[in-house]
TIMI-2910 file (N, C-alpha, C, CB; in pm, 1 decimal, decimal comma, always signed):
<rs>
+----------+----------+----------+----------+----------+----------+----------+----------+----------+----------+----------+----------+------+
!      n_x !      n_y !      n_z !     ca_x !     ca_y !     ca_z !      c_x !      c_y !      c_z !     cb_x !     cb_y !     cb_z ! resn !
+----------+----------+----------+----------+----------+----------+----------+----------+----------+----------+----------+----------+------+
! +11368,4 !  +8810,7 !  +9972,4 ! +11403,1 !  +8950,2 !  +9983,5 ! +11490,9 !  +8970,9 ! +10106,3 ! +11276,9 !  +9037,4 !  +9990,7 !  Unk !
! +11598,0 !  +9040,2 ! +10087,7 ! +11694,8 !  +9061,1 ! +10193,4 ! +11648,4 !  +9172,4 ! +10287,9 ! +11832,0 !  +9094,8 ! +10133,9 !  Unk !
! +11660,6 !  +9149,8 ! +10416,6 ! +11624,2 !  +9251,9 ! +10514,7 ! +11738,8 !  +9350,0 ! +10531,1 ! +11588,0 !  +9187,8 ! +10650,6 !  Unk !
! +11703,5 !  +9475,0 ! +10534,0 ! +11802,2 !  +9579,8 ! +10554,8 ! +11798,7 !  +9617,9 ! +10702,2 ! +11774,7 !  +9704,0 ! +10463,0 !  Unk !
! +11913,7 !  +9612,5 ! +10769,2 ! +11912,9 !  +9647,9 ! +10911,4 ! +11879,1 !  +9794,9 ! +10929,7 ! +12048,7 !  +9616,4 ! +10976,1 !  Unk !
! +11802,9 !  +9824,8 ! +11034,9 ! +11769,1 !  +9962,4 ! +11064,8 ! +11889,5 ! +10031,9 ! +11127,1 ! +11647,1 !  +9969,8 ! +11158,3 !  Unk !
! +11913,8 ! +10150,5 ! +11079,7 ! +12023,4 ! +10229,6 ! +11132,7 ! +11969,1 ! +10313,4 ! +11247,0 ! +12088,4 ! +10319,0 ! +11022,5 !  Unk !
! +12029,3 ! +10303,7 ! +11364,1 ! +11978,2 ! +10384,0 ! +11475,4 ! +11994,8 ! +10532,7 ! +11446,2 ! +12050,4 ! +10347,1 ! +11606,6 !  Unk !
! +11892,1 ! +10608,4 ! +11476,9 ! +11895,4 ! +10752,2 ! +11453,7 ! +11945,7 ! +10819,3 ! +11580,1 ! +11755,0 ! +10806,8 ! +11413,1 !  Unk !
! +12041,7 ! +10906,5 ! +11564,3 ! +12091,6 ! +10981,0 ! +11678,6 ! +12128,2 ! +11120,9 ! +11631,4 ! +12213,8 ! +10909,6 ! +11744,4 !  Unk !
! +12148,1 ! +11207,1 ! +11724,2 ! +12182,1 ! +11344,0 ! +11689,7 ! +12058,4 ! +11430,0 ! +11676,7 ! +12261,4 ! +11347,8 ! +11561,4 !  Unk !
! +12066,1 ! +11537,5 ! +11596,1 ! +11953,5 ! +11630,2 ! +11586,9 ! +11827,1 ! +11565,9 ! +11531,2 ! +11991,6 ! +11747,5 ! +11501,3 !  Unk !
! +11842,4 ! +11466,2 ! +11443,4 ! +11724,3 ! +11399,7 ! +11388,5 ! +11646,4 ! +11329,0 ! +11498,4 ! +11764,6 ! +11299,6 ! +11279,5 !  Unk !
! +11715,8 ! +11262,8 ! +11587,3 ! +11651,9 ! +11190,7 ! +11697,3 ! +11579,0 ! +11286,7 ! +11789,7 ! +11755,4 ! +11110,1 ! +11776,2 !  Unk !
! +11640,9 ! +11399,1 ! +11822,1 ! +11575,6 ! +11498,1 ! +11908,5 ! +11452,0 ! +11555,1 ! +11841,2 ! +11672,9 ! +11611,3 ! +11944,3 !  Unk !
! +11458,6 ! +11576,4 ! +11709,1 ! +11344,8 ! +11629,7 ! +11634,5 ! +11228,3 ! +11531,5 ! +11638,2 ! +11384,8 ! +11659,9 ! +11488,8 !  Unk !
! +11256,8 ! +11402,9 ! +11615,4 ! +11152,6 ! +11300,5 ! +11614,9 ! +11087,9 ! +11289,4 ! +11752,8 ! +11210,7 ! +11164,4 ! +11572,0 !  Unk !
! +11166,3 ! +11301,6 ! +11858,3 ! +11113,9 ! +11290,1 ! +11994,4 ! +11049,6 ! +11419,6 ! +12043,9 ! +11224,9 ! +11249,4 ! +12088,8 !  Unk !
! +11051,2 ! +11525,1 ! +11961,5 ! +10990,4 ! +11650,9 ! +12001,9 ! +11079,7 ! +11735,2 ! +12089,6 ! +10863,0 ! +11624,7 ! +12072,7 !  Unk !
! +11208,7 ! +11706,7 ! +12092,7 ! +11302,4 ! +11781,3 ! +12174,7 ! +11394,3 ! +11865,8 ! +12086,3 ! +11384,7 ! +11685,8 ! +12262,9 !  Unk !
! +11337,3 ! +11918,0 ! +11978,9 ! +11417,7 ! +11990,0 ! +11880,3 ! +11474,3 ! +12118,8 ! +11938,0 ! +11334,6 ! +12021,0 ! +11756,5 !  Unk !
! +11589,5 ! +12151,5 ! +11891,9 ! +11652,7 ! +12276,9 ! +11930,1 ! +11619,5 ! +12383,3 ! +11826,9 ! +11805,7 ! +12259,9 ! +11944,2 !  Unk !
! +11717,6 ! +12433,0 ! +11757,3 ! +11698,9 ! +12537,5 ! +11657,9 ! +11687,4 ! +12475,8 ! +11519,1 ! +11814,7 ! +12638,6 ! +11662,8 !  Unk !
! +11566,0 ! +12458,1 ! +11471,6 ! +11540,0 ! +12410,7 ! +11336,5 ! +11465,3 ! +12519,3 ! +11261,7 ! +11459,5 ! +12277,5 ! +11337,3 !  Unk !
! +11478,6 ! +12527,5 ! +11129,9 ! +11408,9 ! +12632,1 ! +11053,7 ! +11257,7 ! +12630,2 ! +11073,1 ! +11440,1 ! +12617,3 ! +10906,9 !  Unk !
! +11199,6 ! +12514,2 ! +11095,0 ! +11054,0 ! +12507,4 ! +11110,8 ! +11007,6 ! +12573,3 ! +11240,7 ! +11007,5 ! +12362,0 ! +11107,2 !  Unk !
! +11096,7 ! +12592,2 ! +11338,0 ! +11058,1 ! +12657,3 ! +11462,5 ! +11025,3 ! +12804,9 ! +11442,0 ! +11168,7 ! +12642,8 ! +11565,1 !  Unk !
! +11085,9 ! +12866,5 ! +11340,0 ! +11066,2 ! +13008,3 ! +11315,2 ! +10963,6 ! +13033,7 ! +11204,7 ! +11198,2 ! +13073,0 ! +11279,0 !  Unk !
! +10907,5 ! +12928,9 ! +11147,7 ! +10812,0 ! +12943,9 ! +11037,9 ! +10678,2 ! +12994,1 ! +11090,4 ! +10793,4 ! +12810,6 ! +10963,5 !  Unk !
! +10604,6 ! +13060,8 ! +11001,8 ! +10473,0 ! +13111,7 ! +11038,7 ! +10366,2 ! +13044,5 ! +10952,9 ! +10467,0 ! +13265,6 ! +11022,9 !  Unk !
! +10250,8 ! +13020,0 ! +11012,1 ! +10140,4 ! +12953,8 ! +10942,6 ! +10081,1 ! +13042,2 ! +10833,4 ! +10031,8 ! +12914,7 ! +11042,0 !  Unk !
! +10102,5 ! +13172,7 ! +10842,6 ! +10043,1 ! +13265,2 ! +10745,5 ! +10108,2 ! +13256,1 ! +10608,1 ! +10053,3 ! +13406,9 ! +10796,6 !  Unk !
! +10231,1 ! +13211,1 ! +10601,9 ! +10301,7 ! +13202,6 ! +10474,2 ! +10274,6 ! +13066,4 ! +10412,4 ! +10454,6 ! +13225,7 ! +10492,5 !  Unk !
! +10221,5 ! +13066,4 ! +10290,3 ! +10192,2 ! +12942,8 ! +10219,0 ! +10290,2 ! +12928,8 ! +10102,8 ! +10044,5 ! +12940,7 ! +10168,2 !  Unk !
! +10362,0 ! +12819,7 ! +10098,3 ! +10461,0 ! +12793,8 !  +9995,0 ! +10407,9 ! +12683,6 !  +9903,7 ! +10598,5 ! +12754,0 ! +10057,3 !  Unk !
! +10393,3 ! +12709,8 !  +9773,7 ! +10347,1 ! +12604,2 !  +9683,3 ! +10458,7 ! +12503,3 !  +9654,9 ! +10296,1 ! +12665,3 !  +9551,4 !  Unk !
! +10419,9 ! +12380,9 !  +9625,7 ! +10517,1 ! +12278,5 !  +9589,7 ! +10451,9 ! +12181,1 !  +9492,9 ! +10570,1 ! +12204,5 !  +9715,8 !  Unk !
! +10533,7 ! +12116,4 !  +9412,8 ! +10485,4 ! +12013,1 !  +9321,3 ! +10507,9 ! +11876,5 !  +9384,7 ! +10557,0 ! +12022,5 !  +9183,0 !  Unk !
! +10422,6 ! +11783,0 !  +9349,7 ! +10434,3 ! +11649,7 !  +9405,6 ! +10405,0 ! +11546,1 !  +9297,8 ! +10339,2 ! +11632,3 !  +9525,5 !  Unk !
! +10473,8 ! +11435,4 !  +9303,1 ! +10447,4 ! +11325,0 !  +9211,9 ! +10351,8 ! +11229,5 !  +9280,3 ! +10578,8 ! +11252,6 !  +9169,8 !  Unk !
! +10239,5 ! +11203,3 !  +9214,6 ! +10137,9 ! +11116,9 !  +9272,4 ! +10115,7 ! +10996,1 !  +9183,7 ! +10006,9 ! +11193,1 !  +9292,9 !  Unk !
! +10078,9 ! +10883,2 !  +9242,5 ! +10035,8 ! +10769,4 !  +9160,6 !  +9909,3 ! +10809,3 !  +9084,7 ! +10010,4 ! +10641,9 !  +9249,1 !  Unk !
!  +9891,6 ! +10754,2 !  +8966,3 !  +9779,0 ! +10792,6 !  +8881,6 !  +9643,8 ! +10777,9 !  +8950,5 !  +9780,0 ! +10710,5 !  +8756,1 !  Unk !
!  +9615,8 ! +10667,5 !  +9023,1 !  +9484,1 ! +10657,2 !  +9088,6 !  +9457,2 ! +10771,4 !  +9186,1 !  +9473,2 ! +10525,1 !  +9162,3 !  Unk !
!  +9557,5 ! +10812,7 !  +9262,2 !  +9539,6 ! +10922,2 !  +9356,1 !  +9517,1 ! +11054,2 !  +9282,2 !  +9661,0 ! +10933,2 !  +9448,7 !  Unk !
!  +9590,5 ! +11075,7 !  +9175,8 !  +9572,1 ! +11197,5 !  +9096,1 !  +9431,0 ! +11202,5 !  +9037,5 !  +9677,3 ! +11204,8 !  +8983,0 !  Unk !
!  +9381,7 ! +11089,3 !  +8988,5 !  +9247,2 ! +11086,3 !  +8931,7 !  +9140,6 ! +11113,0 !  +9038,7 !  +9221,4 ! +10951,1 !  +8864,4 !  Unk !
!  +9164,1 ! +11063,1 !  +9160,4 !  +9070,2 ! +11091,0 !  +9269,1 !  +9068,2 ! +11239,7 !  +9302,7 !  +9106,8 ! +11009,5 !  +9393,7 !  Unk !
!  +9186,4 ! +11300,7 !  +9309,7 !  +9192,8 ! +11444,2 !  +9337,8 !  +9128,4 ! +11525,5 !  +9226,5 !  +9337,6 ! +11488,0 !  +9357,0 !  Unk !
!  +9150,1 ! +11486,0 !  +9102,5 !  +9090,2 ! +11556,3 !  +8990,2 !  +8937,4 ! +11543,9 !  +8994,8 !  +9144,9 ! +11501,2 !  +8856,9 !  Unk !
!  +8887,2 ! +11426,1 !  +9031,9 !  +8742,5 ! +11406,1 !  +9045,3 !  +8685,8 ! +11499,7 !  +9151,9 !  +8710,8 ! +11258,6 !  +9080,8 !  Unk !
!  +8755,4 ! +11509,5 !  +9264,5 !  +8711,7 ! +11599,5 !  +9371,4 !  +8710,3 ! +11743,6 !  +9321,6 !  +8803,6 ! +11586,1 !  +9495,0 !  Unk !
!  +8813,6 ! +11784,1 !  +9249,5 !  +8822,6 ! +11921,1 !  +9199,3 !  +8711,7 ! +11950,7 !  +9098,2 !  +8959,7 ! +11945,2 !  +9135,4 !  Unk !
!  +8675,1 ! +11853,0 !  +9017,0 !  +8572,2 ! +11874,5 !  +8915,4 !  +8431,9 ! +11873,7 !  +8975,3 !  +8582,6 ! +11768,3 !  +8807,2 !  Unk !
!  +8413,0 ! +11809,8 !  +9091,5 !  +8279,1 ! +11793,9 !  +9147,2 !  +8255,8 ! +11869,5 !  +9277,7 !  +8252,2 ! +11649,7 !  +9169,4 !  Unk !
!  +8350,6 ! +11949,9 !  +9319,6 !  +8335,2 ! +12033,7 !  +9438,6 !  +8388,3 ! +12172,5 !  +9404,9 !  +8410,3 ! +11972,5 !  +9562,9 !  Unk !
!  +8362,7 ! +12269,8 !  +9489,1 !  +8416,6 ! +12403,7 !  +9462,8 !  +8567,5 ! +12414,1 !  +9488,4 !  +8344,0 ! +12505,5 !  +9548,4 !  Unk !
!  +8627,7 ! +12312,2 !  +9546,4 !  +8770,3 ! +12317,5 !  +9580,5 !  +8858,0 ! +12272,9 !  +9463,8 !  +8798,6 ! +12230,3 !  +9702,6 !  Unk !
!  +8974,4 ! +12335,7 !  +9451,9 !  +9074,8 ! +12287,3 !  +9357,1 !  +9150,0 ! +12171,4 !  +9422,2 !  +9173,4 ! +12402,1 !  +9314,6 !  Unk !
!  +9230,1 ! +12101,4 !  +9344,7 !  +9309,3 ! +11991,3 !  +9402,3 !  +9400,8 ! +12045,9 !  +9511,0 !  +9392,8 ! +11918,7 !  +9292,4 !  Unk !
!  +9463,9 ! +12159,2 !  +9483,8 !  +9556,5 ! +12219,0 !  +9580,2 !  +9482,8 ! +12259,4 !  +9709,1 !  +9626,6 ! +12342,1 !  +9517,8 !  Unk !
!  +9366,8 ! +12323,3 !  +9694,1 !  +9290,5 ! +12365,8 !  +9812,1 !  +9245,9 ! +12245,5 !  +9894,8 !  +9168,0 ! +12448,9 !  +9769,8 !  Unk !
!  +9206,9 ! +12137,7 !  +9828,8 !  +9163,8 ! +12017,0 !  +9898,9 !  +9279,2 ! +11957,2 !  +9979,3 !  +9109,0 ! +11913,5 !  +9799,1 !  Unk !
!  +9395,7 ! +11945,1 !  +9918,3 !  +9512,2 ! +11889,1 !  +9988,3 !  +9553,7 ! +11979,5 ! +10103,2 !  +9630,2 ! +11869,5 !  +9890,9 !  Unk !
!  +9549,5 ! +12110,8 ! +10083,4 !  +9584,7 ! +12203,2 ! +10191,0 !  +9488,4 ! +12190,2 ! +10307,9 !  +9585,6 ! +12347,1 ! +10139,7 !  Unk !
!  +9361,0 ! +12173,6 ! +10281,0 !  +9264,2 ! +12156,1 ! +10389,5 !  +9292,0 ! +12027,5 ! +10467,8 !  +9120,8 ! +12154,0 ! +10333,4 !  Unk !
!  +9331,9 ! +11923,5 ! +10397,4 !  +9362,8 ! +11797,6 ! +10466,0 !  +9487,5 ! +11810,4 ! +10551,6 !  +9380,8 ! +11684,8 ! +10365,0 !  Unk !
!  +9590,4 ! +11871,1 ! +10497,2 !  +9719,0 ! +11875,9 ! +10568,8 !  +9723,9 ! +11985,4 ! +10674,5 !  +9832,1 ! +11896,6 ! +10470,3 !  Unk !
!  +9642,1 ! +12087,6 ! +10661,8 !  +9647,0 ! +12199,3 ! +10756,6 !  +9546,5 ! +12185,5 ! +10869,1 !  +9623,3 ! +12329,0 ! +10684,6 !  Unk !
!  +9460,8 ! +12087,4 ! +10862,9 !  +9359,9 ! +12076,0 ! +10968,8 !  +9399,2 ! +11975,1 ! +11073,9 !  +9226,1 ! +12038,1 ! +10910,3 !  Unk !
+----------+----------+----------+----------+----------+----------+----------+----------+----------+----------+----------+----------+------+
</rs>
């Protein structure tokens, strides 16, 4: 397998990664606004989430939101 050389990151992306971001849209975002999104998951992960949703009071979406927002 051929190794792909890493491209050095510079510019606004580099500042964002280092936490030195300037004006990015996420700086003005508020935690109160929840935006739904669709995601493609591998089947085993989807089945695990479905099992959680069927055996707990949480939906798959609520479970993922609790994980990512905490």
